[in-house]
Backbone bond lengths (Angstrom), bond angles and torsions (degrees), N, CA, C in turn:
res aa  C-N    CA-C-N  psi(-1)  N-CA   C-N-CA  omega(-1)  CA-C   N-CA-C  phi
1 X - - - 1.450 - - 1.518 108.81 -
2 X 1.325 114.52 116.09 1.453 118.93 -176.53 1.514 110.99 -141.87
3 X 1.310 115.28 136.77 1.458 121.19 169.27 1.518 106.31 -96.80
4 X 1.322 115.86 134.46 1.463 122.25 -175.94 1.520 109.60 -118.11
5 X 1.330 116.09 149.34 1.456 121.37 174.68 1.533 108.22 -138.59
6 X 1.318 115.74 135.10 1.464 118.98 177.80 1.526 109.77 -95.69
7 X 1.326 117.86 170.07 1.468 120.50 -179.02 1.535 110.65 -63.62
8 X 1.313 116.77 151.18 1.471 120.03 176.73 1.532 110.48 -74.19
9 X 1.325 115.25 82.77 1.462 122.00 -176.28 1.518 114.15 -111.21
10 X 1.320 118.14 0.34 1.462 121.55 -171.92 1.517 110.02 -109.39
11 X 1.336 118.45 116.87 1.470 120.39 178.57 1.517 110.55 -65.10
12 X 1.317 115.18 141.28 1.464 119.57 -178.52 1.509 112.33 -151.85
13 X 1.320 114.80 -162.66 1.466 121.01 -177.12 1.530 113.09 -58.37
14 X 1.299 114.57 155.95 1.466 123.98 175.92 1.523 112.97 62.50
15 X 1.336 117.04 20.23 1.458 120.49 177.97 1.511 114.11 70.79
16 X 1.334 117.68 16.29 1.461 122.05 -179.32 1.518 110.71 -97.33
17 X 1.314 114.79 159.83 1.457 121.45 171.36 1.536 106.37 -95.39
18 X 1.337 115.91 148.59 1.461 120.72 -171.62 1.522 111.54 -126.01
19 X 1.331 114.62 152.00 1.461 124.49 177.33 1.519 109.49 -116.30
20 X 1.330 114.75 167.09 1.458 121.78 173.10 1.525 107.93 -109.99
21 X 1.312 115.91 136.36 1.457 122.96 177.96 1.523 107.02 -115.78
22 X 1.337 117.59 123.12 1.464 122.23 -178.22 1.525 110.36 -136.86
23 X 1.321 115.24 168.26 1.462 121.68 170.72 1.521 107.95 -116.43
24 X 1.320 116.94 146.06 1.460 119.68 175.01 1.519 111.22 -100.64
25 X 1.360 116.15 16.03 1.468 118.08 177.91 1.526 113.44 -132.19
26 X 1.346 118.80 -41.26 1.465 118.91 -178.99 1.527 110.98 -162.31
27 X 1.312 114.63 151.47 1.468 119.03 175.31 1.523 110.30 -67.64
28 X 1.337 117.62 -31.67 1.462 119.59 179.17 1.531 110.73 -63.10
29 X 1.338 116.62 -42.34 1.466 120.09 176.40 1.532 109.58 -59.24
30 X 1.315 116.89 -42.42 1.462 121.54 179.38 1.521 111.28 -62.71
31 X 1.337 117.28 -47.23 1.469 120.43 -179.96 1.531 111.12 -63.26
32 X 1.322 117.26 -41.00 1.474 120.88 179.04 1.532 110.60 -62.57
33 X 1.326 116.52 -42.91 1.463 120.70 179.53 1.527 110.59 -65.27
34 X 1.329 116.71 -44.52 1.463 120.68 179.92 1.525 110.77 -60.41
35 X 1.324 117.26 -38.18 1.463 121.27 177.29 1.527 110.39 -62.87
36 X 1.337 116.99 -45.97 1.477 120.88 177.57 1.528 111.60 -61.80
37 X 1.324 115.56 -34.66 1.462 121.60 -179.01 1.527 112.09 -77.15
38 X 1.334 116.35 -17.96 1.463 120.48 -179.48 1.521 113.61 86.14
39 X 1.326 116.54 21.04 1.462 121.63 179.75 1.529 108.17 -84.84
40 X 1.321 118.46 128.48 1.464 120.26 -178.15 1.530 112.17 -69.88
41 X 1.331 115.77 151.66 1.466 121.32 179.90 1.522 112.27 -57.09
42 X 1.315 117.56 -31.53 1.466 120.68 -177.89 1.537 112.43 -64.37
43 X 1.335 117.23 -14.24 1.465 121.35 178.91 1.533 111.92 -81.87
44 X 1.346 117.41 -5.25 1.464 121.18 -179.54 1.523 109.80 -81.25
45 X 1.337 116.28 133.03 1.463 122.19 -179.40 1.532 109.54 -135.15
46 X 1.322 117.72 93.43 1.465 126.48 176.14 1.532 115.40 64.52
47 X 1.336 117.84 -56.94 1.465 120.89 -175.40 1.521 112.84 -144.49
48 X 1.317 116.73 7.34 1.473 120.40 -177.81 1.526 110.35 -154.38
49 X 1.309 114.38 164.58 1.463 121.32 169.99 1.523 107.52 -106.56
50 X 1.315 115.94 139.02 1.458 121.55 170.13 1.522 106.42 -90.60
51 X 1.325 116.58 124.08 1.461 120.48 -178.66 1.534 109.65 -128.28
52 X 1.335 116.59 141.03 1.457 119.71 -178.34 1.527 112.01 -73.84
53 X 1.313 114.26 160.17 1.468 121.18 179.81 1.523 112.47 -54.41
54 X 1.329 117.04 -27.37 1.464 121.49 -179.15 1.523 112.59 -68.61
55 X 1.321 118.19 -12.95 1.466 123.40 -177.77 1.538 111.71 -102.62
56 X 1.317 117.72 -16.29 1.468 122.10 -172.32 1.533 112.37 -54.28
57 X 1.303 118.66 -53.67 1.470 121.48 -176.43 1.526 111.47 -62.78
58 X 1.319 117.21 -38.75 1.470 120.26 178.53 1.520 110.48 -65.70
59 X 1.328 117.48 -39.86 1.468 120.66 178.07 1.530 110.13 -59.85
60 X 1.318 116.61 -43.99 1.464 120.59 179.05 1.531 110.12 -65.23
61 X 1.323 117.31 -40.90 1.469 119.58 -179.73 1.534 111.97 -66.10
62 X 1.331 117.18 -25.16 1.467 121.04 177.50 1.528 112.27 -87.45
63 X 1.346 116.66 -2.32 1.452 119.67 174.02 1.513 116.68 118.77
64 X 1.321 118.57 -1.77 1.465 119.32 176.34 1.522 109.14 -67.11
65 X 1.301 115.85 142.33 1.468 121.20 178.67 1.524 108.69 -92.15
66 X 1.317 116.98 122.00 1.464 121.81 177.79 1.529 108.62 -77.88
67 X 1.342 115.19 122.38 1.464 121.41 -179.53 1.522 108.74 -137.09
68 X 1.315 116.42 167.65 1.459 120.38 175.96 1.531 109.49 -69.94
69 X 1.315 115.83 161.19 1.462 120.24 177.22 1.521 110.84 -61.27
70 X 1.305 116.84 -38.18 1.471 121.69 178.99 1.531 110.85 -62.57
71 X 1.341 117.11 -47.58 1.465 120.13 179.87 1.523 110.83 -64.77
72 X 1.330 117.19 -40.85 1.458 121.08 178.33 1.530 109.95 -55.80
73 X 1.314 117.22 -48.90 1.459 121.16 -179.10 1.527 111.04 -65.12
74 X 1.315 117.81 -43.17 1.469 120.92 179.86 1.527 111.01 -59.94
75 X 1.317 116.64 -42.88 1.465 120.05 -178.22 1.519 111.71 -72.67
76 X 1.318 117.41 -33.21 1.462 121.66 176.35 1.530 109.86 -65.09
77 X 1.317 116.63 -45.01 1.469 121.59 178.34 1.529 110.23 -64.69
78 X 1.329 117.73 -46.47 1.468 122.15 -178.92 1.529 111.60 -60.37
79 X 1.325 116.65 -31.69 1.466 121.03 179.22 1.528 112.35 -78.71
80 X 1.327 116.42 -9.22 1.458 120.05 -178.47 1.523 113.48 76.29
81 X 1.323 116.73 19.39 1.466 121.22 -176.92 1.524 113.78 -103.78
82 X 1.321 117.97 -0.67 1.466 121.60 -179.12 1.522 109.39 -69.13
83 X 1.334 116.90 128.23 1.461 122.65 177.68 1.521 107.54 -122.69
84 X 1.328 116.36 106.15 1.461 121.47 -178.98 1.521 110.47 -77.80
85 X 1.345 115.16 156.45 1.458 120.78 173.61 1.505 109.24 -66.21
86 X 1.312 115.72 142.56 1.462 119.69 174.82 1.511 109.42 -77.85
87 X 1.309 115.60 144.53 1.480 120.03 179.66 1.494 111.01 -86.73
């Protein structure tokens, strides 16, 4: 059971760079971690939370594993938790 976070490489609101926070075991683990981290529910998008660069170090200090964006996606897919946008 691991919560993963990728580097803040995605431009977003307020001029900040953003990361993705996911779990490789369950959405419940992800929601529980996000609650501990203080991330609002509105930041959840299908299978991940979008978190600003200002949260990255705290997420790692609480136990999130810092991985590349590629590894994050591979592990999310392998866990069967990937939820694509509907067309």
